[in-house]
N, C-alpha and C positions, 0 to 999 in steps of 0.2 A: 588468356589473360586478361587484355586490356578492356574483356566482357564485363570479368569479375570486378575489378575494378569502378566499372561502369554503374555497375548492380552494385554493391558496396557504398557507390558515392552519395546514387538514389537513395540508401533505406536511411546514409543516416539525414540526408536532404529533408526528408519526410518528415518526422519527427521536430527541425528546426523551422520549418517551413511554416508548419501547425503553428509551434509558437507566437510565431511571429506575427501570424495572420491574425490569432487569437489579440493580438498585442494591439494590433491596428486597430484591429474590428472594437476594443475594448477605448480606445485613445475616439474612433468615430464616435460611439454611444459620450463618452460623456463631452466630449466639444457638441455634440447633439443638444444635451438638457445645460449648456451653459459653464459645463467645468474645463478648468485647463488641463489637458491631460499630460503636459508634460511635468507639472507640478504635483498630479495625482502620483505617476510612478517615482518621482522623486523623493515626493513622501511614503510608500513601497517599499523602495531599495534602502531609506535611512530608516522606516520599521523596522526591516529585515538584517540588513549589517551596517546599522548603525554606533552599533555599540557591544561591550562586548555580554552586552546582557543582552540584548536581542540576536546575535549570534548564535548565543547558547540554547534561548529559545526556540530556533531558526533548528538547530541541531537536533532538538529535540521533540520537535513536533517531526522534524522529515526519518527520526529511529525508525519509529513502527510503522511510519507509510512505507521506508524504504523496501521489511520483511515482511509486510502484509504485499506487494506489489510481488516480492521473488515466489511467494505463496503461491497466488494467481498465474505465474511463469508458469512452475512447474506442472499445475494440471490445464494451462494452458498449449503444455508441452504435448503435454497427452491426450489432446483433443478434444478440452472441456472447460466453459467456461463457468468455473465458481465464482457465483454473483452472490454465493453465501457467506464473501469474507466478513461482514458486521457481524453476524448472528455467531461464525466459529471468535473471533475478537473477542466479542460480548464475554461467550461461552471460560475463555480461558482468563478474560479478565476476572471474570466471580469470581471460579476456581484458588484462582491462583491468592484473591482477597482470602475467600476460605480458611483456605487452608495454614495461613500468615497467620490470620486473631485466632487461629483454632490453636497453634503451639505458641502461647507468648511471649514461653520462658524457654524455648528452645534454642540454642546456638545458633549465630548463621550458619555457621559450615551445616545443621539440618535445615533448618527451619527457607534459608535463604533457596539452595539446591531444588527444596522437592516444591517448593510453591512455583517456581520455575517449571519444572517439570510435570505438575498438576495440571497448569498452566494449557500448556502445549499439547499434551494427553485430549486433554478434554475437548481445544479446539479440534482437536485429530478425530475425535470420535463423532464431534457434531459433522464434519464434514465426511467422514467413513460412509453414513447413515445415506446420505447420496449416491455415493459410489457402491456399495454394494447392493443398491437398489438400481443401479447403473447395466451396473455387470452379471447382474442374474437377472433383473425382469426387464430392461430394454428403459425404464423412464427417464423422464430428463430432468438431468441435473440442474437447470435453470428454472425448472417450476418446482424441483424439494428446494433448493437451496434458499427461493423466496422466501417459500413456507416457512421454512429453521432457521429463513432469520426472524420473524415476529414471531416467533415460538421460543425462540430465546427470549425475543427482550421480552414478551410476556412471563416465561418462565423466573428470569432473575428479577424482573420484577415483584413478584411475590414471595422469591427467597429472600429479600430484604427486606422488604417488608414482616414479613412473615418466620421467618428462621434465621434470618441473624442480625433480628433487631427484635424490639417490641415495639411494633407500628411505626417507625423511624423511616425517613426516606436516605439513609443514608450510614453504613456500616462508622462503625469505630474504627480511628487508623491503624497500621499495622505495626506490630511492634518496631523499633528502631534496626532487628538486627537482620530482619526482613526487607527491610526497603534496595532499590537499586540505587537511591538516592548517593552522591559523595560528595563532602564537602568541602574536599580541596578542588573538585571539577567546578564545583555550582560555584565557587568564591575565584573562581578563576574566569569566569563565565558571569560577573556582575551580581552571582547571588540568582542565576535564574535557575529551572528546572531539569538543566541540563541535567544528565544519569547514568549510568552506565553501558541504558541504552546505547549511545552512540559507540562502543566499543562491542557491542553485541550484536550490530546491525553490520557492522564491517563486516565482524569473525561470518556470520551467518550468509552475508557476501561471496567470499572466496568460496565456505563454505557446498553453497547451492550449483556453483559456477563446474568445481571439480569433478559434483558430482552431477551434475548434468553434461558435461562433456567429455571425462574422466573415466566415471567407471561404467560396467557393464548394464549396470538397470538403469543410470540415467539415459544411457543409451536405446533403452528398451524403453524406457517409456516415448521416448521421440521416434522410435519406430511403428509405436501403438498410434501417436499422432497423424503420424505421416498416411496409416494405412493397417488399420487390425487386424485386418484381414490377410494382408502379405507377411505380417508381423507373429499371426496364426497360423499361417504355412510353414514360417520359417522357424516353427517349434516355440514361438515366445506365446509364454501364459497371457491373453489377453487382458482377462477377467480379475490377474492377480497383480499386473497392472496398473491398469485402472485404478484399481482400491488403493494400490502403494500411492497412485499420484495423489487422488484428493486425501489421503490421510495426511502426505506431507504438505501438502496445499495445505490443510487444517491443520495442522500444527504449525506453522509459520506465522498464519492468521491469528492462533491461540496465543502465539508467543509476542506479535504484538500489540494483543492488549493485554497481555502480563505488563508489560512498559507500561500501559497507560496506570496498572493496577498499583504496582508495586514502584516506578519510578515516578509518573507526574503528580497521579492524586492517591496513593497512601491511601487510596479505599475507594469502596464505589460503592453508588447511589443511582436510586430510583432513576430510567433512562424518557426525558420525554415521549422520545423516536428512538427508531434504529438510530443505533450511532451513525455519521458519516467516514467515520476513519475505512470501514473496508471499503463502500465505495469508491474513496481517494486512492484507496492502497490500487483499487483495482486502473485506475487512472494515470494513473504513477506506472503501472505495469505496460499498460498499450500504446500512454507517451513514451516508455521505454525501449517498445518495441520487445520486450518482453526476455531483450537481453539484459547478464544482471549489472553490466557496468551501468547500460543505458539506463534503468529503474535506479538505481543511484543518482545519479545528475537531476533523471528524471523528482524523484523523492526532495531531492532538494530544492529544485525550482516551487512545487507546491507549497513548501514547506512554506518559504519566502513570500509568493505571493499570501499565504494564506495568514502566517504572521504579520508580515510589512504591509498587508490591507488592514488591516484591524487601525494599524496608524495614517490614514487612510484621510478621511473624517475629520478629524483636528490639524493633521497637516496641510491639507487642501483644501477640506470641505465638501469631496465627493465620494458617495455614502459605500460601503464596503458591499452593498450588493454587486457592483463593479465586479470585484474582484472575481464573486460566482459567474459573472457572465463570463467575461475572461479564460475563464477555467474552462467552462463550458464552451466557450467557443473552440478553445484549444483541443478539445476532445472530439467538437464535432469533425474539426478538419482533421486528425485522426485516422476519425472513421470515414473518414469522408477522401481518404489519400487515395484514393482510386483515380478525383480530379487531378487531385496535385502531381500524379506520379504521368498522366495523361498529356498535362499542358507541359511539364518537366520534359517528355519525349518530342513534344511537338518543337519547343524550343531547340530541342537537342536537334533536330532533321534541321530545323532551317537555318542552323550554321554550319551543320554538314553540308547542306546545300548549299550552299552562300561562297564556305569556303574553297567548295567542289567550282564556282562556276568561275570562281576570283584562277 
C-alpha cells in the first residue's frame, strides 16, 4: 500500500516538476537577455486571469486543447502515437463550417447538431485511415498521420479557394443558428469569444473517463495498448480495437476543430501552415499523463501560457517567443521524465538511508 502511494506521488510530481523546471528555464533565459522574469510572469498572469475578458479567452482557448488532448490519450492508451491531431482537427473544422454555410435557412435544432456531428465524423474518418492501415498492414501510424496532416492542409486550402468561395481566402460566416457562441456567456466574460465549447469540454472529459475506466470497450483498448498479443490470446479483437481507438481519437480531434469553426472564428480561412492546435493538444495530453483530470489542468495551464503570453511584450517588454520556449521546455522535461524520476529516486533513497542511520 505504501509502495502504491509512493508511485502515485511520483506520477504526480513528474508533471509538476516539469512545469516548475520549464518556468525556471524561461526565467533564466529572460535574465540572460536582460528582461525581468518576475515582471514577465506577472504580465502573463494578468493577461490570462486579470479580467473577465482574459479569463473568458483562456477558457475558450483551453476547451479545444482539452478535447484534442483527450483524443490523443485514447489512442495512446491503445499504444499508438496519433501525431495527426492537427489534420484531424482541421478536417473537423472544415466540414462543420461547410455543412453550416450550406444550410443557411435551417433551424438551430437541425443545422447545429448536424454540423457538429459532421465535424466529428470527418476527424474520425481522417484518423481511421491510419488505423486501418496499422491494423491490417502494420504501417506506422506516426508516418501516416504526419502525411495526412499535410494532405489535410492542402486539401482544405484548395477547397476554400475553389469550392467554398470564388478564389477567396476565407469563407462567409456561418449562420447564427449554427454558432456555438452564447451571448449571455460572452457578456459574462467581458465580451470574450468564450462559447459552449467550455461545457462540451467538461462533458467530453467525463464521458472519456467513464468510457476508458468503466466500459468493456475501454478496458479492451487499454489491454491492447499493454500487450496486443496477450489481448488477442484472451479473445479480444486487436484489429477492431486498433481501428476503434483511432476513430475515437480522430473524432475528438475533429470536435476540437468544430469548436474553432463554430465557436471561435465562425468561418474557416486559408492556413499558412499546419495549425498548432493539434500539437498543443498532444503536448497537453503528455503533460497530463493521458489522464482526463490531468489533461484538464494541463489544458488550462497551456491556455494561460498562450493567452497570457500575448500580454508580455506590452506589460514587461518580454517577447512572446519566451512563452514558446517555456512550453517547449515543459514538454522536454515531460519527455525526459526518466531523469526526474531518477533524481527523485536518488533523493528518496538518500532520505531513507539518513533516517535509518539516525
